[in-house]
LOTIBA-996607 format. One record per residue: residue number from 1; residue in one letter; x, y, z of N, C-alpha, C, O, CB in turn. Coordinates in pm, whole numbers, always signed. Each point is the difference from the previous one (the first is absolute). Glycine has a CB too. Layout:
BEGIN
ATOM num residuo   n_px   n_py   n_pz  ca_px  ca_py  ca_pz   c_px   c_py   c_pz   o_px   o_py   o_pz  cb_px  cb_py  cb_pz
ATOM NUM       A      X      Y      Z      X      Y      Z      X      Y      Z      X      Y      Z      X      Y      Z
...
***
This chain:
BEGIN
ATOM num residuo   n_px   n_py   n_pz  ca_px  ca_py  ca_pz   c_px   c_py   c_pz   o_px   o_py   o_pz  cb_px  cb_py  cb_pz
ATOM   1       M  -1175  -3316  +5439   +105    -23    -98    -50    -93   -109    -62   -103    +28   +237   +138   +149
ATOM   2       L   -149     +1   -301    -28    -85   -115   +132    -55    -53    +99    +72     -7   -309    +61    -52
ATOM   3       V   +211   -260    +21   +122    -67    -43    -23    -61   -138   -101    -65    -23   +168    +17   +263
ATOM   4       K    +29    +69   -330    -10    -56   -135   +137    -51    -41    +99    +71    +13   -289    +86    -74
ATOM   5       S   +195   -279    +11   +127    -59    -43     -3    -29   -150   -105    -28    -57   +137    -72   +285
ATOM   6       F    +86   +109   -291    +17    -26   -142    +92   -121    -16   +109     -5    +58   -144   +251   -117
ATOM   7       I    -11   -342    -20    +70   -129    -11    +21    -36   -146    -91    +14    -82    -10    -90   +301
ATOM   8       F   +222    +31   -252    +31    -55   -130    +56   -140    +19    +91    -21    +80    -47   +251   -177
ATOM   9       D    -99   -326    +24    +50   -138     +5    +10    -49   +144    +96    -67    +38    +30   +105   -251
ATOM  10       E   -229     -3   +293    -11    -43   +139   +108    +59    +92    +24    -51   +109   -126   -157   -194
ATOM  11       K   +166   +317    +39    +97    +69    +85    -47   +143    +24    -39    +71    -93   +227   -215     +5
ATOM  12       L   -184   +187   +215    -37   +135    +36   +103   +100    -51   +121    -18    +19   -240    -69   +184
ATOM  13       V    +71   +192   -268    +86   +107    -48    -15   +125    +89    +98    +63    +39   -116   -154   -276
ATOM  14       E   -107   +123   +269    -25   +118    +82   -124    -23    +86    -95    -65    -42   +202   +214   -132
ATOM  15       T   -104    -93   +295   -119     +9    +85    -19   +146    +36    +93    +66    +46    -60   -301    +47
ATOM  16       R   -155   +285   -115    -30   +140    +31    -92     +8   +120    -96    -77    +12   +124   +140   -254
ATOM  17       L     +2    +29   +330    -84    +29   +114    -60   +139    -19    +72    +97    -27    +67   -245   +180
ATOM  18       F   -271   +157   -140    -67   +129     -7    -55    +26   +139    -97    -64    +42    +38    +42   -292
ATOM  19       V   +121   +115   +321    -22    +14   +144    -90   +120    +28    +27   +111    -45   +198   -215    +91
ATOM  20       H   -331    +81    +30    -92   +106    +41    +55    +60   +130    -29    -49   +109   -173    -65   -220
ATOM  21       R   +281   +220    +98    +72    +55   +115    -95    +66   +100    +16    -15   +121   +182    +49   -268
ATOM  22       D   -297    +39    +94   -102    +62    +84   -122    +24    -86     -4    -47   -114   +178   +158   +264
ATOM  23       S   -274    -40   -100   -127    +14    -72    +15    +72   -133    -88    -11    -86    -25    +13   +305
ATOM  24       K   +221    +71   -239    +18    +77   -123   +118    -46    -86    +14    +45   -114   -115   +145   +234
ATOM  25       T   +184   -278    -67   +127    -26    -66    +22   -148    -30     -8    -85    +88    +99   +284    +27
ATOM  26       W    -63   -228   -243    +48   -131    -43   +143    +17    -52    +33   +104    -57   -271   -184     +0
ATOM  27       V   +321    -21    +75   +136     +1    -52    +31   -137    -60    -33   -103    +59   +106   +277   +112
ATOM  28       G    -10   -175   -291    +34   -126    -64   +148    -31    +13    +84    +88    -11   -270    -53   -149
ATOM  29       Y   +217   -163   +185   +138    -48    +11    +16   -124    -86    -85    -89     +2   +108   +184   +233
ATOM  30       G    +87   -101   -310    +32   -120    -78   +115    -75    +64    +96    +61    +49   -177    +51   -257
ATOM  31       Y    +71   -245   +209   +107    -85    +54    +52    -91   -111    -77    -69    -66    -27    +75   +299
ATOM  32       Q   +235     -5   -253    +66    -77   -105    +48   -134    +55    +81     -5    +93    -11   +218   -208
ATOM  33       W   -121   -322    +57    +42   -133    +42   +133    -38    -64    +27    +33   -115   -268    -99   +143
ATOM  34       N   +324     -5    +50   +122    -54    -60    -33   -128    -77   -106    -58    +18   +247   +159   +168
ATOM  35       E    -48   -143   -271    -26   -116    -84     -6   -130    +79    -55    -99    -47   +167   +219   -139
ATOM  36       Q    -54   -120   +307     -6   -118    +86   -133    -12    +74    -29   -101    +63   +276   +116    -36
ATOM  37       Q   -330    +92    -37   -133     +4    +64     +7     -5   +153    -95    -42    +66     +3    -68   -269
ATOM  38       S   +204   +152   +257    +18     -4   +146    -26   +133    +66    -20     +5   +122   +186   -184   -155
ATOM  39       E   -167   +289    -45    -13   +131    +61    -52   +101   -102    +32     -8   -118   +155    -46   +277
ATOM  40       A   -266   +149   -111    -46   +113    -81    +39   +128    +71    -21    +14   +121   -172   -148   -216
ATOM  41       T   +251   +228    +20    +53   +123    +57    -75   +120    -57    -29     +5   -119   +255   -112   +148
ATOM  42       V   -259   +204    +58    -74   +116    -45    +80    +74   -108   +122    +16    +12   -234     +4   +214
ATOM  43       V    +43    +23   -330    +63    +67   -113    +13   +149    +31    -94    +59    +53     +1   -230   -215
ATOM  44       P   +208   +234   +130    +13   +144    +21   -109    +77    -73    -61    -51    -94   +308    +23   +120
ATOM  45       D   -271   +151    +17   -107    +82    -55    +40    +57   -135    +18   +121    -16    -94    -64   +248
ATOM  46       E    +90   -146   -331    +34    +39   -136    -33   -117    -92     -1   -115    +43   +186   +272    +37
ATOM  47       D   -213   -127   -207    -22   -109    -96   +128    -83    -12   +111    +53     -1   -281    +87   -126
ATOM  48       R   +152   -271   +118   +116    -88    -16    -40   -117    -89    -97    -70    +29   +189   +137   +199
ATOM  49       T    -18    -88   -337    -24   -111    -91   +113   -101    +11   +117    +37     -5   -245   +113   -152
ATOM  50       V    +93   -278   +172   +100   -106    +17    -36   -115    -95   -111     -8    -52   +153    +73   +295
ATOM  51       M    +55   -152   -263    -24   -127    -67     -6   -107   +108    +94    -17    +77    +24    +92   -293
ATOM  52       F   -228   -148   +222    -22    -99   +104     +6   -139    -62    -69    -28    -98    -73   +190   +232
ATOM  53       D   +224   -249    -75    +17   -137    -50    -99    -91    +70    +12    -24   +120   +233    +66   -167
ATOM  54       T   -343    -94    -27   -101    -88    +59    +46   -145     +4    -68    -86    +55   -108   +241   -135
ATOM  55       G   +291   -182    +20    +45   -138    -16    -40    -56   -135    +54   -100    -45    -71    +69   +290
ATOM  56       Q    -80    +98   -310    -43    -41   -134    +25   +107   -104    +10    -28   -119   -181   -116   +225
ATOM  57       R   +180   +269    -59    +18   +113    -92    +42   +123    +79     -7     +4   +123   -165    -99   -282
ATOM  58       Q   +217   +195    +83    +30   +131    +57   -121    +92    -21    -48    +15   -112   +297    -46    +69
ATOM  59       V   -296    +91   +151   -116    +87     -6    +42   +143    +32    +63    +26   +102   -215   -217    -37
ATOM  60       S   +117   +285   -153    +22   +142    +28   -112    +48    +89   -117    -12    -35   +237    +48   -185
ATOM  61       W    -85    +21   +337   -102    +42    +96    +34   +137    +55   +114    +27    +37   -161   -266    +22
ATOM  62       T    -54   +327    -53    +19   +135    +51    -72    +16   +133   -120    -25    +10   +142   +113   -244
ATOM  63       Y    +51    -45   +336    -56    +31   +131    -31   +150     +1    +89    +81    -22    +40   -270   +138
ATOM  64       P   -254   +226    -90    -37   +142     -9    +46    +80   +121    +23    -55   +108   -219    -12   -244
ATOM  65       S   +209   +197   +117    +25    +89   +113   -128    +17    +79   -109    -27    -51   +291   +146    -75
ATOM  66       R   -172    -74   +250   -120    +25    +79    -83   +113    -59   -123     +0    +11   +243    -80   +193
ATOM  67       Y    -54   +174   -267    -72   +108    -67    -88    -56   -111   -116    +38    -13   +302   +121    +67
ATOM  68       N   -130   -251   -135    -78    -58   -108   -117    -82    +53   -107     -1    -62   +313     -4    -78
ATOM  69       C   -188    -62   +252   -111    -75    +60   -119    +92    +24   -115    -34    -30   +277   -124   +140
ATOM  70       M   -133   +276    -57   -107    +89    +42    -62    +79   -116   -104    +64    +18   +218    -47   +201
ATOM  71       L    -52    -20   -337    -62    +66   -114   -133    -65    -36    -96    +68    -37   +323     -6    -48
ATOM  72       C   -233   -194    +98   -126    -71    -27    -76    -28   +129   -122    +15     +4   +226   -118   -206
ATOM  73       H    -32    +63   +306    -66    -31   +127    -25   +128    +79    +50    +18   +111    +62   -245   -107
ATOM  74       N   -190   +316    -64    -23   +129    +63   -138     +4    +65    -81    -90    -20   +233   +199   -148
ATOM  75       K   -176     -5   +244   -124    +10    +78   -124     +0    -88    -97    -68    +31   +223   +193   +142
ATOM  76       L   -123    -49   -282   -117     +9    -86    -33   -135    -64   -116    -27    -31   +171   +266    -14
ATOM  77       A    +47   -323    +25    -22   -132    -59    -40   -103   +105    -25   -116    -34   +189   +173   -143
ATOM  78       G   -170    -17   +303    -34    -95   +105   +120    -68    +62    -16    -89    +83   -196    +54   -199
ATOM  79       S   +331    +76    +76   +128    -47    +56    +28   -147    -29    +97    -31    -68   -124   +200   +245
ATOM  80       S    -56   -259   -128    +31   -142    -12    -30    -56   -139    +53   -105    -36   -100    +84   +277
ATOM  81       L    -35    +88   -319    -35    -35   -138    -76   -132    -11   -123     +1     -6   +324   +123    -67
ATOM  82       G   -133   -237    +70    -63   -128    -30   -107    -47    +96   -106    -44    -46   +315    -10    -56
ATOM  83       P   -187    +60   +233   -102    -51    +93   -123    +89     +5    -10    +90    +83   +192   -193    +52
ATOM  84       E   -276    +77   -225   -127    +72     -2   -110   -104    -19    +27   -115    -36    +80   +327    -59
ATOM  85       T   -230   -171   +121   -110    -97     +2    -10    -79   -130    -12   -122     +4   -109   +273   +152
ATOM  86       R   +126    -83   -270    -15    -72   -127   +112   -101    -22    -25   -108    -54    -89   +308    -40
ATOM  87       Q   +236   -168   +137   +112    -91    -23     +2   -114   +101    +47   -109    -31    +82   +300    -62
ATOM  88       L   -181   -168   +214     +0   -103   +102   -128    -84     +0     -9   -100    +71   +155   +246    +65
ATOM  89       N   -243   -106   -215   -126    -73     -4    +17   -126    -87    -32     +0   -119   -100   +216   +151
ATOM  90       R   +182   -321    +32    +23   -126    -70    -11   -114    +99     +5    +20   +121   +145    +93   -289
ATOM  91       T   -164   -232   +117    -14   -118    +85   +135    -72     +8    +61    -30   -102   -305     +7    +39
ATOM  92       V   +288     -4   +185   +126    -71    +24    -29   -120    +88    -51    +15   +111   +187   +199   -134
ATOM  93       N   -102   -332    -26    -25   -125    +75   -146    -12    +44    -30    -44   +110   +267    +49    -32
ATOM  94       G   -327    +36   -170   -141    -17    +25    -65   +106    +88   -119    -11    +30   +162   -224    -57
ATOM  95       E    +33   +337    +68    -55   +103    +87    +24   +138    -60   +104    +24    -60    -66   -171   +260
ATOM  96       S   -135   +235   -183    +19   +138    -43   +117    +62    +75     +4     -3   +123   -250    +24   -175
ATOM  97       L   +342    +34    -22   +117    +60    +64    -41   +119    +86    +54    +20   +109    +89    -96   -300
ATOM  98       L   -238   +155   +143    -45   +115    +79    -69    -45   +128    +20    +60   +105    -46    +72   -316
ATOM  99       D    -57   -237   +203    -64    -54   +120   +105    -48    +99    -13    +21   +121   -188    -87   -255
ATOM 100       K   +304     +1    +82   +105    -53    +88    +76   +112    +69    +24     -6   +120     -4   -194   -269
ATOM 101       L    +16   +303    +72    +74   +112    +60    -84    +72   +104    +51    +43   +103    +77    -17   -316
ATOM 102       E   -258    -14   +186    -88    +63    +98    -13    -88   +125     -1    +51   +111   -124    +63   -297
ATOM 103       R   +116   -244   +166     -8    -93   +114   +125     +7    +87     -6    -18   +122   -140   -133   -259
ATOM 104       L   +260   +178    +74   +126    +11    +73    +24   +140    +56   +109    +29    +51    -18   -207   -198
ATOM 105       S   -192   +264   +140     +6   +137    +53   +110    +83    -65    +70    +76    +67   -158   -162   +149
ATOM 106       M   +103    +70   -348   +104    +75    -72    -44   +140    -39    +81    +81    -44     +4   -297    -42
ATOM 107       F   -215   +247   +103    -52   +130    -39    -41    +79   +124    -43    -58   +100    -35    -35   -320
ATOM 108       D    +91   +225   +212    -36    +83   +116   -147    +36     +2    -47    +65    +94   +277    +26    -95
ATOM 109       A   -304   -133   -103   -145    +23     -5    -60   -107    -90    +69    -50    -88    -44   +301   +127
ATOM 110       P   -151   -286    -19    -64    -99    -87     +2    +44   -146    -20   +118    -30   -126   -188   +221
ATOM 111       L   +169    -23   -281     -1    +33   -143   -144    +18    -48    -88    -77    +39   +302    -51    -72
ATOM 112       P   -239   +228    -51   -134    +15    -59    -35   -123    -84    +83    -53    -73    -56   +304    +71
ATOM 113       K   -153   -293    +15    -48   -114    -79   -125    +40    -76    -76    +84    +48   +173   -247   +119
ATOM 114       P   -120   +104   -283    +83   -101    -65   +134    +58    -46    +12   +119    -28   -220   -237    -46
ATOM 115       Y   +309    +31    +67   +132    +44    -42     -3    +48   -145    -81    -45    -80   +186   -117   +242
ATOM 116       L    -15   +255   -194    +18    +39   -139    +39   -124    -81    +74    -86    +49     -5   +321    +18
ATOM 117       S   -120   -245   -189    +29   -117    -83   +150    -13    -23    +72    +99     -9   -296    -77   -103
ATOM 118       A   +268   -147   +102   +143    -28    -18    +46    +44   -139    -77     -2    -96    +60   -191   +256
ATOM 119       L   +144   +231   -170    +59    +24   -131    +22   -135    -68    +64    -88    +58    +49   +302    +23
ATOM 120       P   -164   -233   -203    +26   -127    -69   +147    -10    -41    +61    +99    -40   -298   -102    -43
ATOM 121       T   +293   -116    +94   +136    -24    -47     +6    +30   -149    -74    -61    -76   +115   -116   +255
ATOM 122       P    +45   +270   -223    -10    +49   -139    +48    -97   -107    -51     +1   -112    +81   +222   +207
ATOM 123       Y    +69   -308    -62    +48   -100    -97    +66   -114    +76    +25    +12   +120     +9   +166   -298
ATOM 124       D     -7   -288   +111    +58   -117    +64   +132    +35    +68    +88    +59    -63   -200   -208   -107
ATOM 125       S   +125   +114   +297   +122    +27    +75     +2    -92   +121    -87    -85    +14    +94   +327    -92
ATOM 126       F    +93   -224   +167     +5    -81   +121   -120    +27    +89    -29    -79    +90   +278    +79   -104
ATOM 127       E   -320   +112     -9   -121    +31    +76   -119    -82    -46   -102     -6    +68   +189   +235    -33
ATOM 128       G    -74   -293   -152   -111    -78    -53    -39    +47   -138    +81    +57    -73   -161    -96   +303
ATOM 129       K    -45    +13   -266    -50    +34   -132   -114   +102    +14    -60    +11   +107   +125   -239   -196
ATOM 130       P    -95   +301    -16   -115    +89     +3   -128    -79    +29    -12   -113    -46   +126   +269   -115
ATOM 131       P   -208    -99   +235   -124    -72    +29    -81    -24   -127     +1    +82    -92     -3    +19   +321
ATOM 132       A    -67   -212   -231    -84    -33   -116   -103   +110    -21    -65    +46    +94    +99   -292    -53
ATOM 133       G    -49   +287   -165   -101    +99    -34    +42   +143    +17    -77    +90    -35    -83   -256   +100
ATOM 134       A   +281   +192    -13    +45   +139    +16    +23    +63   -137    +59    -63    -88    +48     +5   +310
ATOM 135       S   -152   +179   -239    +16    +69   -129   +141    +56    -13    +71    +16    +99   -316    +41   -100
ATOM 136       N   +283    -27   -123   +130    +61    -24    +11   +133    +71   +106    +36    +49    -92   -151   -270
ATOM 137       E   -125   +189   +226     +0   +129    +69    +26    -18   +149    +79    +74    +58   -237    +17   -229
ATOM 138       E    +92   -189   +234    +20    -25   +143   +144    -37    +29    +57    +46    +99   -294   -119    -80
ATOM 139       L   +298     -9   -104   +138    -43    +22    +96   +117    -18    +92    +18    +79   -152   -250   -157
ATOM 140       A    +37   +312    -27    +88   +115    -25    -13   +104   +111   +100    +54    +46   -121    -93   -293
ATOM 141       R   -101    +66   +291    -20   +100   +105    +57    -50   +133    +49    +79    +79   -255     +5   -197
ATOM 142       S   +200   -215   +143    +62    -58   +118   +151    +25     -3    +59    +37   +102   -240   -213    -89
ATOM 143       Y   +242   +154   -128   +145    +21    -16    +37   +146    +24    +96    +29    +71    -87   -219   -235
ATOM 144       L    -86   +281   +106    +30   +143    +16    -21    +45   +145    +75    +83    +51   -142    -45   -290
ATOM 145       H    -34    -93   +305    -23    +34   +140   +120    -39    +85    +49    +79    +81   -296   -108   -113
ATOM 146       A   +295    -95    +14   +107    -51    +84   +135    +64    -30    +82    +17    +90   -205   -231    -76
ATOM 147       N   +147   +252   -139   +132    +47    -40    +12   +151    -18   +111    +54     -3    -83   -271   -105
ATOM 148       C   -142   +286    +94     +5   +143    -34    -81    +90    +92    +36   +115    +23     -3   -186   -255
ATOM 149       A   -142    +18   +285    -99    +86    +66    +41    +47   +138    -67    +85    +57   -104   -204   -185
ATOM 150       F   +281    +66   +184    +42    +54   +129    +50   +143    -14     -2    +76    +97    +62   -307    -21
ATOM 151       C    -14   +270   -194    +33   +140    -27   -106    +65    -89    -43   +113    +25   +287   -166     -2
ATOM 152       H   -284    -18   -127    -93    +57    -97   -144    -21    +47    -69    -93    -42   +234    +51   -146
ATOM 153       R   -206   +131   +276   -134     -1    +59    -38   +143    +30    +86    +89     -2    -55   -322   +100
ATOM 154       A   -157   +256    -69    -48   +137    +17    +75    +75   +110    +21   +121    -11   -243   -196    -68
ATOM 155       D   +263     +4   +185    +70    +66   +111   +147    -40     +5    +65    +14   +103   -279     -9    +25
ATOM 156       G   +267    -54   -240   +137    -50     -1   +103   +109    -12    -33   +117    -18    -53   -323    -81
ATOM 157       S   +213   +166   +108   +109    +96     +2    +46    +40   -140    +57   +108    -17    +13   -204   +235
ATOM 158       N    -92    +11   -319    +52    +28   -134   -106    -13   -107    +31    -25   -117   +191    -54   +192
ATOM 159       S   -347    +96    -37   -106    -40    -91    -46   +109    -97    -48    -34   -108    -22   -120   +283
ATOM 160       G    +83   +282   -142    -73   +100    -75   -147    -29    +21    -51     +9   +112   +237    +18   -286
ATOM 161       T   -254    -62    +67   -141    -40    +13    -20   -147    -32   -113    -50     +7    +45   +282    -68
ATOM 162       L   +174   -305    +25    -10   -140    -39    -35    -86   +121    +65    +10   +104   +101    +28   -289
ATOM 163       D   -269   -122   +171    -46    -83   +110    -21   -143    -51    -98    -27    -68    -13   +226   +182
ATOM 164       L   +204   -289    -82     -1   -136    -55    -49   -104   +100    +27   -119    -18   +159   +187   -129
ATOM 165       R   -257    -26   +250    -53    -96    +96   -104    -90    -65    -71    +40    -93   +115   +123   +280
ATOM 166       Y    -52   -283   -137    -80   -107    -62   -148    +38    -14    -61    -29   -102   +221   -136   +197
ATOM 167       A   -216   +228     +7   -144    +25     +1    -40   +124    -79   -120    +25    -18   +113   -135   +238
ATOM 168       V   +103   +189   -267    -30   +122    -74    -36    -35   -144    +71    -77    -64    +85   +211   +212
ATOM 169       T   -265    -78   -198    -39    -29   -138   +104    +54    -97    +74    +93    +32   -316    -88    +33
ATOM 170       L   +248    -64   -184    +96    +45   -100    -13   +149    -27   +100    +71     -9   -104   -298    -94
ATOM 171       A   -119   +275    +91    -21   +142    -28    +57    +87   +110    +48   +111    -26   -253   -169   -101
ATOM 172       N   +201    +10   +250    +45    +80   +114   +148    -19    +34    +51    +64    +92   -281    -79     -6
ATOM 173       T   +298    -73   -160   +145    -12    +23    +75   +121    -52   +114    +25    +39   -135   -273    -54
ATOM 174       N    -42   +325    -72    +64   +115    -64   +121    -42    -83    +97    +75    -14   -176    +70   +202
ATOM 175       A    +72   -267   -242   +107    -51    -85    -41     -1   -146    +82    +30    -88     -1   -169   +277
ATOM 176       C   -207   +106   -216    -44    -25   -137     -6   +129    -82    -73    +93    +33    -59   -289    +50
ATOM 177       N   +212   +200   -189     +9   +116    -91    +47   +127    +70    -28   +110    -48   -153   -213    -87
ATOM 178       R   +251    +90   +247    +53   +116    +73   +148    +17    -30    +73    -97    -19   -244    +65   +202
ATOM 179       Q   +215   +158   -187   +141    +28    -21    +77    -19   +131    -46    +43   +106    -12   +119   -290
ATOM 180       P   +175   -226   +179    +80    -19   +120    +67   +129    +45    +18    +92    -79    +21   -328    +11
ATOM 181       M     -3   +241   +195    +65   +118    +54   +148     +5    -36    +60   +108     -5   -223   -110   +193
ATOM 182       K   +224   -115   -215   +146     -5    -15    +44    -59   -133    +95    -78     -5    -79    +56   +250
ATOM 183       G    -85    +59   -352    +46    -38   -132    -47   -137    -44    -72    -70    +72   +266   +211    -32
ATOM 184       G   -151   -179   -161    -51   -119    -65    +86   -123     +8    -25    -97    -72    -84   +249    -74
ATOM 185       A   +211   -153   +233    +85   -119    +19    +57    -52   -132    +12   -120    -20   -148    +61   +220
ATOM 186       G   +170   +152   -289    +62    -38   -127    -98    -22   -114    +42    -23   -113   +134    -78   +247
ATOM 187       L   -306   +107   -107    -99    -17   -106    -21   +132    -73    +13   +107    +59   -126   -291    +73
ATOM 188       S    +81   +176   -260    -24   +123    -78   -147    +41     +6    -31   +120     +2   +221   -181   -154
ATOM 189       T   -280    -36   +155   -143    +24    +14    -48    -74   +122    +25   -120    +12    -57   +150   -262
ATOM 190       Y    -36    +38   +343    -28    -68   +125   -104    +73    +84    -21   +120    -13   +251   -210     +8
ATOM 191       T   -293    +13    +92    -68    +48   +120    +38    -98   +110    +71    -97    -25   -268   +204   -105
ATOM 192       L   +152    -83   +251    +29    -96   +106    -51   -138    -37    +71   -100    +16    -82   +284   +154
ATOM 193       L   -112   -191   -219    -59   -126    -46    -85    +31   -122   -102    +68    +10   +102   -168   +225
ATOM 194       T    +43    +50   -350    -72    +23   -125    -79   -126    -33    +60   -103    -31   +118   +265    -52
ATOM 195       P   -312   -158    +87    -80   -120    -22    +37    -73   -128     +8    +60   -108   -191    +50   +232
ATOM 196       G   +207   -242   -111    +32    -84   -114   +142     +9    -48    +38    -73    -91   -268    +99    +28
ATOM 197       K   +314    +63   +124   +134    +23    -53   +105     +2   +113    +37   +107    +47   -139    +23   -238
ATOM 198       P   +149   -247   +233   +102     -1   +106   +127    +76    -40    +64    +62    +84   -154   -281     -8
ATOM 199       M   +126   +214   -205   +124    +65    -43    -12   +151     -7    +97    +69    -32    -44   -273    -96
ATOM 200       E   -172   +258   +159    -19   +144    +15    -43    +34   +142    -58   +106    +26     -2    -88   -270
ATOM 201       S    +88   -111   +337    -41    +15   +140   +123     +8    +90    +80    -93     +4   -295    -32    -50
ATOM 202       V   +229   +237   +117   +119    +21    +83     +6   -101   +114   +109    -42    +40   -115   +286    -97
ATOM 203       I   -109   -285   +110     +0   -102   +106    +74   -125    -48    +84    -53    +73   -303   +142    +16
ATOM 204       W   +189   -135   -209    +67   -117    -57   +147    +29    -27    +86    -83    +32   -302    +11   -136
ATOM 205       A   +246   +187    +47   +138    +33    -37    +91     +3   +122   +114    -46     -7   -200   +176   -187
ATOM 206       R    +38    -75   +305    +84    +10   +119    +23   -138    +64    +99    -19    +70   -186   +251    -32
ATOM 207       M     -3   -326    -62    +18   -135    +55   +105    -79    -75    +69    -83    +60   -306    +87    +12
ATOM 208       Q   +252    +20   -204    +81    -89    -81   +139    +56    -33    +68    -50    -89   -279    -38     -5
ATOM 209       T   +253   +192   +168   +135    +53    -18    +77     -6   +130    -58     +3   +109    -24   +147   -291
ATOM 210       L   +215   -159   +170    +87     +7   +118    +79   +130     +3    +89    +17    +83    -72   -266    -84
ATOM 211       D    -50   +340    -88    +61   +133     -2    -34    +72   +131   -118    +17    +32   +103     -6   -286
ATOM 212       D   +117    +30   +329    -22    +62   +131    -92   +121     -7    -74    +27    +95   +298   -107    -28
ATOM 213       K   -220   +153   -177    -82   +121    -13   -147    -33    -17    -86    +71    +52   +281    +45   -153
ATOM 214       N   -224   -225    +28   -138    -30    -36    -61   -118    +74   -122    -19     -3   +176   +110   -217
ATOM 215       R    +28   -170   +287    -48   -119    +70    -98    +35   +111    +15   +102    +68   +200   -215   -122
ATOM 216       M   -314    +28    +71    -92    +16   +110    -30   -140    +55    -36    -90    -77    -65   +304    -23
ATOM 217       P   +114   -234   +231    +55    +93    +99   +147    +30    -31    +71    -81    -59   -232     -7   +232
ATOM 218       Q   +205   +205   -131   +134    +45    -33   +108    -59    +89   +118     +6    -35   -219   +202    -47
ATOM 219       I    +64   -264   +195    +98    -64    +87    -49   -140    +34   -119    -30    -10   +191   +253   +105
ATOM 220       A    +22   -309    -56    -29   -135    +51    -50    -95   -108    -52   -106    +35     +1   +208   +184
ATOM 221       T    +62    -69   -347    -35    -92   -107   +113     -3   -102    +45   +104    -49   -292    -59    +84
ATOM 222       Y   +293   -166    -67   +119    -14    -84    -22    -94   -118    +90    -18    -82    +48    +62   +282
ATOM 223       V   -256   -105   -209    -33    -85   -114   -140    +36    -46    -81    +51    +77   +230   -239     +7
ATOM 224       V   -178   +161   -210   -133    +22    -54    -86   -121    +33    +38   -114    -26    +52   +259   -162
ATOM 225       D   -205   -121   +246    -95   -106    +33    -78    -34   -127   -105    +60    -27    +87    +16   +271
ATOM 226       Q    +68   -171   -322    -60    -28   -130   -146    -46    +10    -82    +46    -79   +309   -104     -2
ATOM 227       P   -263    -33   +175   -143    -34    +11    -86   +121    +36   -113    +13    -47   +179   -244   +116
ATOM 228       G    -12   +320    +16    -74   +120    +37    -18    +94   -119   -108    +55    -19   +196    -76   +250
ATOM 229       V    +17    +38   -310     -8    +86   -119   -104    -55    -97    -80    +76    -55   +321    -10    +82
ATOM 230       K   -240   -199    -48    -97    -60    -91   -143    +17    +53    -92    +29    -77   +266   -195     +3
ATOM 231       L   -192   +148   +204   -132    +15    +60    -55   +140    -25   -114    +16    -43   +174   -185   +218
ATOM 232       I    +21   +271   -147    -46   +138    -18    -19    +32   -148    -94    +72    -36   +215     -6   +246
ATOM 233       S    -33   -120   -296    -15    +21   -144   -132    -58    -50    -73    +65    -75   +322    -69    +49
ATOM 234       D   -280   -119    +67   -124    -65    -44   -122    +76    +50    -99    +14    -71   +216   -236    +71
ATOM 235       W   -108   +272   +124   -112    +75    +56    -24   +130    -77   -114    +30    -36   +163   -128   +261
ATOM 236       I    +59   +174   -250    -15   +126    -74    -54    -27   -140    -85    +74    -50   +274    +27   +183
ATOM 237       T   -140   -207   -197    -50    -36   -133   -149    -26     +1    -69    +30    -97   +292   -127    +44
ATOM 238       S   -274    +41   +162   -143    -35     +8    -90   +119    +29   -121     -9    -18   +190   -214    +95
ATOM 239       I    -11   +335    -32    -81   +115    +38    -48    +74   -124    +79    +35    -88    +49    -14   +304
ATOM 240       Q   -257     +3   -223    -56    +70   -115    -34   +146    +30     -1    +83    -91    -89   -301    +12
ATOM 241       S    +61   +250   +205    -31   +137    +36    +42    +24   +144    +37    -94    +71   -229   +101   -235
ATOM 242       C   +186   +117   +207    +41    +35   +136   -113    -13   +101    +19    +33   +117   +147   +121   -215
ATOM 243       Q   -280   -201    +58   -114    -13    +91     -4   -137    +66    -90    -27    +80    -37   +189   -222
***
């Protein structure tokens, strides 16, 4: 079982359980916390949006249906999404997290070594700061890997041929100067990624809109990640060719 909680102003709003029922089946459940923080109740199998009082403000929060959970947490994407070698390869309290998990017998087989390189933190956040010397390309590709590549990959469920995994070269992402499968997201002149021109790049356009038709990801995102949009815009601006 994987557990994830969402907190505003130090108050729990939702806790999600992602349960590995058997070797082939995962199921997601959302639990809605009351404002007194004394109890969390499983949410019915339907989208539900509420206003949650944190004591400091009213927060609009949407609890997803189990169907929506599985649209992204699907088998081709690896189901669990976040817990992967690149994302877990970090130091916590002076110890490698992967070494610690292996020492605690959390894996059913030894991890291949050397470990895949860690994803650099793409911009300043509660996770920390980008590592010194990291290039704009490394930071942008880290962001796309974590937020897009669980579907947009060679063996993904919604990728076509688009592959945004961190280790894939730009030329092999099939993004640069390529036509998208599902239109231009409101742009008049566009490719998936147009070198030097974020405003003619569908990847950028889908990030900076909340239009349900054009937004990407299309579910579970309700605000524009402005630092992320700027990061991708700066990266596309810096690209001179698809090689």
